[in-house]
Every structure is written in C-alpha cells, then in structure tokens.
DODOBA-112084 format. One record per atom (N, C-alpha, C): residue in three letters; chain; y negated, x negated, z negated. Coordinates in pm, 1 decimal. Example, Ala and Ser with C-alpha at 12.3 -4.5 7.8 and 13.67 -1.06 7.14 Angstrom:
2
 res chain        Y        X        Z
 Ala     A    569.0  -1319.0   -780.0
 Ala     A    450.0  -1230.0   -780.0
 Ala     A    330.0  -1320.0   -780.0
 Ser     A    225.0  -1285.0   -708.0
 Ser     A    106.0  -1367.0   -714.0
 Ser     A     -3.0  -1290.0   -787.0
//
This chain:
146
 res chain        Y        X        Z
 Unk     A  -4065.2    809.2  -3770.7
 Unk     A  -3913.2    827.8  -3810.4
 Unk     A  -3857.0    921.2  -3726.6
 Unk     A  -3939.8   1027.7  -3670.9
 Unk     A  -3885.9   1132.1  -3594.8
 Unk     A  -3885.4   1081.7  -3450.2
 Unk     A  -3954.0    963.5  -3419.0
 Unk     A  -3931.2    906.2  -3279.9
 Unk     A  -3814.3    808.8  -3258.4
 Unk     A  -3787.1    743.3  -3387.1
 Unk     A  -3686.4    678.0  -3363.3
 Unk     A  -3544.5    742.5  -3379.2
 Unk     A  -3549.4    860.3  -3430.8
 Unk     A  -3442.6    923.4  -3450.3
 Unk     A  -3417.2   1000.8  -3312.9
 Unk     A  -3511.0   1041.3  -3243.5
 Unk     A  -3502.8   1065.8  -3104.6
 Unk     A  -3451.7    962.7  -3035.0
 Unk     A  -3494.1    849.3  -3030.4
 Unk     A  -3445.3    751.3  -2949.0
 Unk     A  -3270.7    688.8  -2971.3
 Unk     A  -3261.0    702.6  -3057.5
 Unk     A  -3101.7    689.3  -3132.6
 Unk     A  -3035.1    795.5  -3055.9
 Unk     A  -3060.3    926.0  -3078.5
 Unk     A  -3016.6   1028.7  -3031.2
 Unk     A  -2990.8    998.3  -2875.3
 Unk     A  -3083.0    971.3  -2788.4
 Unk     A  -3078.5    988.1  -2670.5
 Unk     A  -2969.6    862.0  -2619.3
 Unk     A  -3000.7    741.8  -2686.1
 Unk     A  -2909.6    639.1  -2656.2
 Unk     A  -2738.9    674.4  -2682.4
 Unk     A  -2753.0    753.4  -2801.4
 Unk     A  -2594.3    790.5  -2813.4
 Unk     A  -2543.4    902.1  -2736.2
 Unk     A  -2648.1    974.4  -2702.8
 Unk     A  -2595.4   1078.7  -2570.2
 Unk     A  -2561.9   1021.0  -2479.1
 Unk     A  -2661.9    936.5  -2430.2
 Unk     A  -2623.6    837.7  -2304.2
 Unk     A  -2479.1    756.0  -2273.2
 Unk     A  -2458.4    726.3  -2412.9
 Unk     A  -2324.9    638.0  -2420.6
 Unk     A  -2210.7    717.1  -2410.3
 Unk     A  -2222.0    831.3  -2469.7
 Unk     A  -2121.6    934.1  -2463.7
 Unk     A  -2099.3   1000.3  -2332.7
 Unk     A  -2214.4   1029.4  -2259.1
 Unk     A  -2216.3   1063.3  -2116.9
 Unk     A  -2140.7    939.0  -2031.4
 Unk     A  -2184.6    818.5  -2050.8
 Unk     A  -2120.5    718.4  -1969.7
 Unk     A  -1950.9    686.0  -2005.3
 Unk     A  -1950.3    689.9  -2131.9
 Unk     A  -1785.6    700.6  -2162.0
 Unk     A  -1707.9    804.7  -2116.8
 Unk     A  -1744.1    918.7  -2086.8
 Unk     A  -1670.5   1056.9  -2039.3
 Unk     A  -1724.6   1060.5  -1884.6
 Unk     A  -1787.4    966.3  -1823.1
 Unk     A  -1803.9    970.7  -1660.0
 Unk     A  -1660.2    950.6  -1610.2
 Unk     A  -1575.6    875.7  -1616.2
 Unk     A  -1422.1    851.6  -1561.6
 Unk     A  -1329.1    989.9  -1576.9
 Unk     A  -1389.8   1067.2  -1701.7
 Unk     A  -1309.9   1174.3  -1705.0
 Unk     A  -1353.4   1338.0  -1599.8
 Unk     A  -1431.6   1297.2  -1512.1
 Unk     A  -1472.0   1396.4  -1412.6
 Unk     A  -1353.8   1426.4  -1342.2
 Unk     A  -1369.3   1565.7  -1278.4
 Unk     A  -1257.8   1619.8  -1196.0
 Unk     A  -1255.7   1526.6  -1071.3
 Unk     A  -1349.4   1462.7  -1007.7
 Unk     A  -1332.4   1380.3   -903.1
 Unk     A  -1263.0   1264.3   -913.6
 Unk     A  -1259.1   1196.1  -1035.2
 Unk     A  -1217.9   1062.2  -1092.4
 Unk     A  -1095.9   1109.1  -1147.6
 Unk     A  -1059.1   1215.2  -1197.4
 Unk     A   -942.6   1232.2  -1301.2
 Unk     A   -816.6   1199.5  -1228.0
 Unk     A   -807.8   1270.8  -1087.1
 Unk     A   -666.7   1251.5  -1031.1
 Unk     A   -637.4   1117.1   -998.6
 Unk     A   -752.8   1017.2   -956.3
 Unk     A   -738.6    868.4   -953.5
 Unk     A   -650.1    819.9  -1062.4
 Unk     A   -749.0    843.0  -1170.1
 Unk     A   -706.0    787.0  -1300.6
 Unk     A   -549.5    829.9  -1340.9
 Unk     A   -499.2    961.9  -1309.6
 Unk     A   -387.3    977.1  -1324.4
 Unk     A   -260.3    927.1  -1261.5
 Unk     A   -300.4    878.9  -1125.8
 Unk     A   -211.7    800.8  -1032.5
 Unk     A   -207.8    642.4  -1108.1
 Unk     A   -276.8    599.5  -1123.2
 Unk     A   -291.7    461.4  -1202.1
 Unk     A   -211.6    440.6  -1324.8
 Unk     A   -272.6    542.5  -1428.8
 Unk     A   -202.8    508.9  -1538.6
 Unk     A    -20.1    510.3  -1570.8
 Unk     A     37.9    598.7  -1496.5
 Unk     A    180.6    575.5  -1522.8
 Unk     A    254.1    469.3  -1466.7
 Unk     A    210.7    393.0  -1388.5
 Unk     A    272.2    259.1  -1344.9
 Unk     A    242.2    140.0  -1456.4
 Unk     A    155.2    143.9  -1501.6
 Unk     A    132.9     37.6  -1632.9
 Unk     A    236.6    101.5  -1767.2
 Unk     A    238.5    213.1  -1789.0
 Unk     A    329.6    308.4  -1889.7
 Unk     A    481.1    247.0  -1854.4
 Unk     A    518.5    257.5  -1747.0
 Unk     A    647.8    234.3  -1703.7
 Unk     A    681.1    101.8  -1736.8
 Unk     A    568.4    -13.5  -1695.6
 Unk     A    603.7   -122.7  -1708.1
 Unk     A    628.2   -190.7  -1863.9
 Unk     A    531.6   -117.9  -1949.8
 Unk     A    550.9   -134.9  -2088.2
 Unk     A    677.3   -103.4  -2137.0
 Unk     A    747.2     11.7  -2097.1
 Unk     A    862.3     43.5  -2127.8
 Unk     A    982.9    -53.1  -2112.3
 Unk     A    951.2   -101.1  -1972.3
 Unk     A   1071.4   -173.8  -1916.0
 Unk     A   1050.3   -321.6  -1966.6
 Unk     A    947.4   -386.3  -2042.6
 Unk     A    932.4   -507.3  -2086.2
 Unk     A   1029.2   -537.0  -2164.6
 Unk     A   1119.4   -468.4  -2248.4
 Unk     A   1183.1   -507.6  -2305.9
 Unk     A   1331.2   -551.2  -2257.2
 Unk     A   1339.8   -516.6  -2142.8
 Unk     A   1458.7   -538.2  -2050.2
 Unk     A   1425.8   -664.8  -1935.2
 Unk     A   1488.6   -774.2  -1968.1
 Unk     A   1460.8   -885.5  -1869.6
 Unk     A   1487.2   -866.1  -1731.3
 Unk     A   1594.0   -784.7  -1660.3
 Unk     A   1631.8   -745.4  -1567.1
 Unk     A   1557.8   -663.0  -1503.8
 Unk     A   1523.2   -549.7  -1564.3
 Unk     A   1405.4   -441.6  -1516.2
 Unk     A   1298.3   -505.7  -1522.3
 Unk     A   1247.6   -565.4  -1599.7
 Unk     A   1084.9   -684.2  -1587.3
 Unk     A   1079.1   -706.7  -1461.2
 Unk     A   1173.4   -772.7  -1411.0
 Unk     A   1143.4   -839.5  -1266.8
 Unk     A   1112.9   -756.6  -1167.7
 Unk     A   1181.8   -620.9  -1169.2
 Unk     A   1145.4   -533.5  -1087.0
 Unk     A   1018.1   -439.3  -1103.1
 Unk     A    941.2   -467.3  -1201.0
 Unk     A    848.7   -360.6  -1258.5
 Unk     A    724.3   -421.7  -1145.0
 Unk     A    691.8   -542.7  -1109.3
 Unk     A    593.0   -581.1  -1014.1
 Unk     A    603.8   -524.5   -890.2
 Unk     A    728.4   -504.8   -858.6
 Unk     A    720.7   -446.3   -717.6
 Unk     A    695.8   -279.1   -702.2
 Unk     A    703.3   -217.4   -797.1
 Unk     A    676.7    -86.4   -816.1
 Unk     A    519.2    -58.8   -767.9
 Unk     A    424.7   -130.3   -792.9
 Unk     A    297.3   -104.4   -732.6
 Unk     A    270.5   -111.2   -568.5
 Unk     A    349.1   -195.2   -526.6
 Unk     A    375.6   -217.0   -375.0
 Unk     A    438.8   -131.6   -312.6
 Unk     A    545.0    -63.3   -383.2
 Unk     A    602.6     56.2   -320.3
 Unk     A    566.0    177.9   -329.4
 Unk     A    457.1    196.9   -422.9
 Unk     A    361.0    330.9   -410.0
 Unk     A    317.5    332.2   -300.7
 Unk     A    246.3    258.3   -225.1
 Unk     A    201.7    243.1   -117.3
 Unk     A    303.2    276.5     -2.4
 Unk     A    312.5    417.3     53.4
 Unk     A    390.1    444.1    138.0
 Unk     A    351.1    406.4    253.4
 Unk     A    475.2    363.1    379.9
 Unk     A    431.3    320.0    513.5
 Unk     A    360.9    418.6    593.6
 Unk     A    271.8    440.7    641.7
 Unk     A    189.1    540.4    741.7
 Unk     A    249.6    517.6    879.6
 Unk     A    292.9    597.1    950.4
 Unk     A    348.9    607.1   1062.1
 Unk     A    264.1    715.3   1182.9
 Unk     A    183.7    635.8   1279.5
 Unk     A    136.5    685.6   1389.0
 Unk     A    190.8    660.6   1520.2
 Unk     A    123.1    756.6   1599.9
 Unk     A    173.2    747.4   1750.0
 Unk     A     69.8    748.0   1810.8
 Unk     A     21.8    601.4   1901.2
 Unk     A    -78.4    610.6   1979.3
 Unk     A    -57.6    508.5   2098.0
 Unk     A   -174.2    459.8   2156.0
 Unk     A   -135.0    379.3   2288.1
 Unk     A   -217.5    240.8   2219.3
 Unk     A   -137.7    121.3   2290.0
 Unk     A   -159.8    -16.1   2269.9
 Unk     A   -288.4    -44.5   2358.9
 Unk     A   -409.7    -70.4   2292.3
 Unk     A   -555.4   -144.5   2361.9
 Unk     A   -535.4   -284.5   2368.9
 Unk     A   -460.3   -351.4   2272.3
 Unk     A   -476.2   -485.9   2264.9
 Unk     A   -375.7   -555.7   2218.3
 Unk     A   -315.2   -679.4   2273.1
 Unk     A   -187.8   -757.4   2208.9
 Unk     A   -251.9   -896.8   2194.9
 Unk     A   -277.4   -960.5   2068.6
 Unk     A   -320.9  -1081.4   2065.0
 Unk     A   -197.9  -1171.4   2007.2
 Unk     A   -144.4  -1264.4   2099.3
 Unk     A    -71.9  -1320.4   2083.5
 Unk     A    -96.9  -1443.6   1977.5
 Unk     A   -192.4  -1492.7   1969.9
 Unk     A   -240.1  -1603.9   1899.1
 Unk     A   -230.7  -1568.6   1743.8
 Unk     A   -276.1  -1473.5   1689.5
 Unk     A   -261.3  -1414.0   1576.6
 Unk     A   -156.4  -1290.6   1540.6
 Unk     A    -89.5  -1282.6   1665.3
 Unk     A     23.1  -1191.8   1643.6
 Unk     A    -24.9  -1040.4   1559.1
 Unk     A   -139.1  -1008.4   1648.9
 Unk     A   -205.3   -870.0   1611.8
 Unk     A   -181.0   -748.4   1711.1
 Unk     A   -154.3   -657.1   1699.9
 Unk     A   -142.4   -530.1   1766.5
 Unk     A   -240.4   -438.5   1732.8
 Unk     A   -319.3   -398.4   1836.8
 Unk     A   -441.6   -301.3   1859.9
 Unk     A   -386.0   -181.6   1873.8
 Unk     A   -382.1    -45.9   1820.9
 Unk     A   -341.1     55.8   1867.9
 Unk     A   -438.1    178.6   1854.9
 Unk     A   -479.8    251.4   1934.2
 Unk     A   -565.2    370.2   1929.5
 Unk     A   -483.3    499.8   1921.0
 Unk     A   -526.8    562.9   1785.8
 Unk     A   -432.4    666.2   1775.7
 Unk     A   -544.4    797.4   1774.2
 Unk     A   -513.7    921.2   1858.9
 Unk     A   -569.4   1022.7   1845.4
 Unk     A   -594.9   1107.0   1737.1
 Unk     A   -683.9   1128.3   1659.8
 Unk     A   -709.9   1214.2   1565.6
 Unk     A   -815.6   1344.7   1594.0
 Unk     A   -761.1   1450.6   1668.5
 Unk     A   -850.7   1560.3   1691.0
 Unk     A   -949.6   1508.6   1777.0
 Unk     A  -1071.7   1521.5   1768.8
 Unk     A  -1165.9   1485.1   1856.9
 Unk     A  -1206.0   1303.0   1844.1
 Unk     A  -1166.3   1247.3   1718.1
 Unk     A  -1175.2   1090.1   1688.1
 Unk     A  -1072.6   1033.3   1733.5
 Unk     A  -1115.9    915.9   1743.1
 Unk     A  -1014.1    804.4   1786.3
 Unk     A  -1002.1    694.1   1668.4
 Unk     A   -853.9    686.2   1601.4
 Unk     A   -834.0    587.3   1498.7
 Unk     A   -794.4    465.9   1563.3
 Unk     A   -858.9    354.6   1523.0
 Unk     A   -807.7    227.4   1582.5
 Unk     A   -749.5    141.0   1464.0
 Unk     A   -616.1    113.9   1502.8
 Unk     A   -558.0      7.3   1389.5
 Unk     A   -528.9   -108.0   1442.4
 Unk     A   -563.9   -211.8   1364.1
 Unk     A   -516.3   -335.5   1410.7
 Unk     A   -429.8   -420.0   1263.3
 Unk     A   -312.8   -413.5   1331.9
 Unk     A   -203.6   -479.3   1213.4
 Unk     A   -140.2   -606.8   1282.7
 Unk     A    -91.9   -678.9   1205.1
 Unk     A    -48.0   -806.4   1190.2
 Unk     A    116.5   -769.2   1211.3
 Unk     A    172.1   -833.5   1326.7
 Unk     A    307.0   -838.3   1340.0
 Unk     A    375.9   -938.0   1259.1
 Unk     A    476.4   -926.1   1175.9
 Unk     A    507.4  -1051.2   1140.6
 Unk     A    640.4  -1039.2   1160.4
 Unk     A    735.9  -1180.2   1109.6
 Unk     A    861.8  -1197.5   1168.7
 Unk     A    952.6  -1084.2   1137.8
 Unk     A    916.7   -990.5   1000.3
 Unk     A   1009.8   -901.4    959.3
 Unk     A    979.1   -763.9   1020.3
 Unk     A    866.4   -752.3   1117.2
 Unk     A    837.0   -648.1   1188.1
 Unk     A    942.7   -610.7   1290.4
 Unk     A    998.1   -473.0   1255.5
 Unk     A   1111.0   -429.3   1369.3
 Unk     A   1047.7   -350.1   1496.6
 Unk     A   1074.1   -417.4   1599.6
 Unk     A    995.6   -381.1   1749.4
 Unk     A   1134.3   -344.6   1795.1
 Unk     A   1098.4   -206.0   1844.8
 Unk     A   1224.7   -147.8   1932.4
 Unk     A   1173.4    -86.1   2063.0
 Unk     A   1267.8    -88.0   2165.4
 Unk     A   1219.5     29.7   2285.1
 Unk     A   1377.1     61.3   2334.6
 Unk     A   1384.3    195.6   2330.8
 Unk     A   1485.5    272.6   2375.1
 Unk     A   1599.0    236.4   2273.8
 Unk     A   1544.5    195.3   2153.3
 Unk     A   1691.3    191.2   2057.5
 Unk     A   1726.2     21.8   2063.6
 Unk     A   1639.1    -36.1   2146.6
 Unk     A   1687.3   -184.9   2119.5
 Unk     A   1595.8   -263.4   2116.6
 Unk     A   1624.9   -353.8   2027.6
 Unk     A   1524.4   -471.7   1964.0
 Unk     A   1440.9   -542.9   2088.8
 Unk     A   1340.8   -548.0   2080.0
 Unk     A   1256.0   -621.8   2169.5
 Unk     A   1184.9   -719.8   2110.3
 Unk     A   1086.0   -838.5   2180.7
 Unk     A   1038.6   -925.2   2128.7
 Unk     A    868.0   -886.6   2135.3
 Unk     A    802.4   -944.6   2048.6
 Unk     A    642.0   -912.6   2007.9
 Unk     A    597.6   -931.9   2183.2
 Unk     A    643.5  -1025.2   2237.3
 Unk     A    576.7  -1061.4   2350.6
 Unk     A    601.8   -922.3   2492.9
 Unk     A    687.9   -845.7   2457.0
 Unk     A    736.0   -762.3   2540.0
 Unk     A    607.8   -625.8   2533.8
 Unk     A    536.5   -629.2   2401.3
 Unk     A    448.1   -530.9   2380.9
 Unk     A    345.7   -531.1   2529.5
 Unk     A    300.7   -432.1   2589.7
 Unk     A    218.5   -431.2   2689.7
 Unk     A     87.9   -321.4   2667.2
 Unk     A    -48.4   -362.1   2681.0
 Unk     A   -130.3   -253.4   2685.8
 Unk     A   -120.2   -196.8   2783.0
 Unk     A   -142.9    -24.9   2686.7
 Unk     A   -103.9     69.4   2787.1
 Unk     A     21.3    157.1   2725.1
 Unk     A     93.2     85.5   2653.7
 Unk     A    224.7    145.0   2620.3
 Unk     A    188.2    229.9   2505.3
 Unk     A    260.3    369.3   2491.7
 Unk     A    276.1    453.7   2408.1
 Unk     A    365.2    433.7   2297.0
 Unk     A    291.4    383.7   2152.7
 Unk     A    402.7    355.8   2056.2
 Unk     A    413.7    420.4   1934.9
 Unk     A    473.7    410.7   1833.7
 Unk     A    491.7    480.3   1708.8
 Unk     A    482.3    353.8   1611.2
 Unk     A    361.8    340.0   1519.9
 Unk     A    359.7    216.6   1475.9
 Unk     A    375.0    263.0   1312.6
 Unk     A    433.1    218.8   1227.2
 Unk     A    441.4    199.0   1087.5
 Unk     A    379.2    100.1   1027.4
 Unk     A    294.0    108.8    935.6
 Unk     A    232.3      5.5    874.3
 Unk     A    176.1      5.5    736.5
 Unk     A    145.6    -85.0    685.5
 Unk     A     95.5    -84.8    548.1
 Unk     A    -25.2   -128.6    515.0
 Unk     A   -123.2   -113.6    421.6
 Unk     A   -203.5   -189.1    392.4
 Unk     A   -207.2   -313.1    286.0
 Unk     A   -212.3   -419.8    342.7
 Unk     A   -189.4   -573.1    198.2
 Unk     A   -321.2   -612.3    213.0
 Unk     A   -337.2   -709.3    119.3
 Unk     A   -461.2   -803.2     90.5
 Unk     A   -493.8   -814.1    178.9
 Unk     A   -465.3   -860.4    314.8
 Unk     A   -518.2   -951.9    436.8
 Unk     A   -558.9   -848.3    527.1
 Unk     A   -499.5   -708.1    509.4
 Unk     A   -560.0   -603.7    615.8
 Unk     A   -420.3   -494.6    657.8
 Unk     A   -382.7   -472.2    760.6
 Unk     A   -254.7   -383.9    778.9
 Unk     A   -178.9   -491.8    825.6
 Unk     A    -46.3   -439.1    800.6
 Unk     A     69.1   -530.3    827.7
 Unk     A    184.5   -405.6    904.2
 Unk     A    226.4   -423.2   1029.7
 Unk     A    312.4   -339.9   1100.9
 Unk     A    422.0   -364.8   1035.7
 Unk     A    528.3   -262.4    988.1
 Unk     A    642.6   -255.0    933.3
 Unk     A    741.2   -238.1   1061.4
 Unk     A    719.0   -142.1   1151.2
 Unk     A    799.5   -122.3   1273.2
 Unk     A    687.9    -73.7   1376.0
 Unk     A    729.9   -110.5   1516.0
 Unk     A    643.6    -35.8   1633.7
 Unk     A    770.7    -28.3   1723.8
 Unk     A    771.1    116.4   1758.2
 Unk     A    882.6    167.0   1845.9
 Unk     A    812.2    190.6   1957.1
 Unk     A    831.4    148.6   2086.9
 Unk     A    765.5    188.5   2189.8
 Unk     A    842.1    316.2   2275.8
 Unk     A    738.6    393.1   2281.2
 Unk     A    786.1    532.7   2335.7
 Unk     A    794.8    550.4   2491.6
 Unk     A    703.1    483.8   2532.1
 Unk     A    679.5    474.1   2674.1
 Unk     A    595.8    378.8   2717.5
 Unk     A    650.9    317.9   2819.3
 Unk     A    598.2    188.7   2873.1
 Unk     A    474.0    246.9   2960.3
 Unk     A    411.5    113.7   2949.6
 Unk     A    258.6    154.0   3021.0
 Unk     A    266.3    156.6   3191.8
 Unk     A    180.4    258.9   3244.4
 Unk     A    191.4    322.2   3383.4
 Unk     A    132.3    187.0   3464.8
 Unk     A    221.1    195.5   3578.0
 Unk     A    167.5     51.4   3650.0
 Unk     A    102.9     89.9   3742.5
//
C-alpha cells in the first residue's frame, strides 16, 4: 500500500506541475497578452454591430514594423521586394510581398512597383500575415547609385 500511495502522489504532483507550467514568469506575459482579446470579444458578442468589428482586433494588434534598408532584389513575377536592414553588426533580410494596396512613394509622389531598383535606400513598413510578410508602404529615400 505504501508503494501505491507513493506512485499516486508522484502522479498527482506531476499533474499539478504540468497544470501550473503556463504560469511560469517567461510564459505569463504571453498569456496576459492573449487573454484580453477574447474577453473583449465576449463582451461585444451582445451587440451585432460591434461583433463584426471584433474579428479585426487580432489583426490590428500586430503593429506594422517600419525599417530602413537597401533593396537587394525585386521579383516582378511574385511582386516581392527583398530589403537588407542593418541591425548593429548583423543584417536582417526582409522579403515582403507588394500588394495592390501597398503605398509606394518617392520624393512624396506615388510610383509603381516597376520603378523600384536594386540598390535603392528605402523605408519599408510591413506586417506578418499567414503567407509571410506583406509590405504596407515602401518609401524610396535615395535612388540607387549609377
């Protein structure tokens, strides 16, 4: 009987440990960020007009990231722009799809995707989507050196 009691206490202790694992400090911040969104949706479920706006909240939670870098590739077939952004001693390479909604400007005027050239210095604002990164805006800061 002593052996069975010890086994059950071990199983119970392991179960409690696994149940409280998400409450560790490293994961607690992540859980706090995810919990408020569903709570707001539950409150809004009573109003039909507000219920339609609720699905947009998770997408809006991802703020667009804007970085300055140099264009290293323009792929017209997939309408993809590849930009190298210096981050200290490291280089971050961003490959973002340029959609019809992407705002592309140079010197304050709208320009086409075809006018983007390798070597140009740009500020790219993008967001993560299910298929990868999507460019929201591309501002040409300096044309490529000839």
